C-alpha positions in Angstrom: 101.1 94.7 120.3 100.1 94.7 124.6 103.6 93.2 125.2 105.1 95.9 123.6 103.1 98.4 125.6 100.5 99.4 122.7 97.4 98.5 124.1 94.9 100.5 121.3 93.5 99.8 118.3 94.5 96.1 118.9 92.5 94.8 115.4 94.2 97.7 114.0 97.3 96.6 114.4 96.4 92.6 113.8 95.2 94.1 110.8 99.0 95.8 110.2 100.9 92.2 111.2 98.8 90.4 108.4 99.7 92.9 105.8 103.3 93.2 106.6 103.1 89.2 105.8 101.5 89.2 103.2 102.1 92.0 100.9 105.6 92.3 102.5 106.5 88.7 101.5 105.2 89.4 98.0 107.1 92.5 98.1 110.4 89.9 98.8 109.3 87.6 96.5 109.4 90.6 93.4 112.1 92.5 95.2 110.1 95.9 94.8 110.3 98.4 98.0 112.5 95.4 99.4 114.2 97.1 102.3 111.3 99.2 103.6 109.3 95.6 103.1 112.1 93.9 105.6 112.0 96.7 107.7 108.9 96.3 108.6 109.2 91.9 108.9 111.9 92.9 111.6 109.7 94.5 112.9 107.1 92.1 113.3 109.7 89.2 114.6 110.1 92.0 117.3 107.3 91.7 118.0 106.3 88.4 117.9 109.1 87.2 119.8 108.3 89.1 122.6 104.8 88.1 122.4 106.3 84.5 122.6 108.6 85.1 126.1 105.8 86.8 127.5 103.5 84.1 127.7 105.4 80.4 127.4 105.5 79.2 131.0 108.6 77.7 131.9 112.5 78.7 132.7 114.0 80.4 129.5 115.2 77.6 127.5 111.5 76.6 126.9 110.8 80.3 126.0 113.4 79.9 123.7 112.5 77.1 121.9 109.2 78.7 121.7 110.1 81.9 119.9 113.4 80.0 118.0 111.3 80.3 115.0 110.1 83.9 115.1 114.1 84.8 116.2 115.2 82.6 113.0 113.0 85.2 110.7 114.2 88.2 112.5 117.4 87.7 111.9 117.0 86.7 107.8 115.1 89.5 107.7 117.7 92.2 109.0 120.5 90.5 106.9 118.5 91.0 103.7 117.8 94.2 104.7 121.1 95.0 105.4 122.5 93.1 102.1 119.9 94.3 100.1 117.4 93.2 97.5 120.5 91.9 94.1 120.4 92.8 90.4 117.1 90.9 89.3 115.2 92.8 91.5 111.7 94.9 89.9 112.9 98.5 91.3 116.9 97.8 90.0 118.3 101.1 89.1 
């Protein structure tokens, strides 16, 4: 979080990232609270991309190759956020 300007409570933010990835992944799997889980995962991937761009030495292409996984997952979660859970989700109306 220090790469986006937040330096307070690093253990708390690490716990929040771990919860977003583990609980958010499970919620995506079953389709419960789908859009909030996707939103938290998109935010997590934005922070991960920012961290990779700030800590990787070298030119833009080297930074891009290291951060590409977080960028890809962020775009997948953003697409899922816009698309929605589908007809087989647990909280379907």
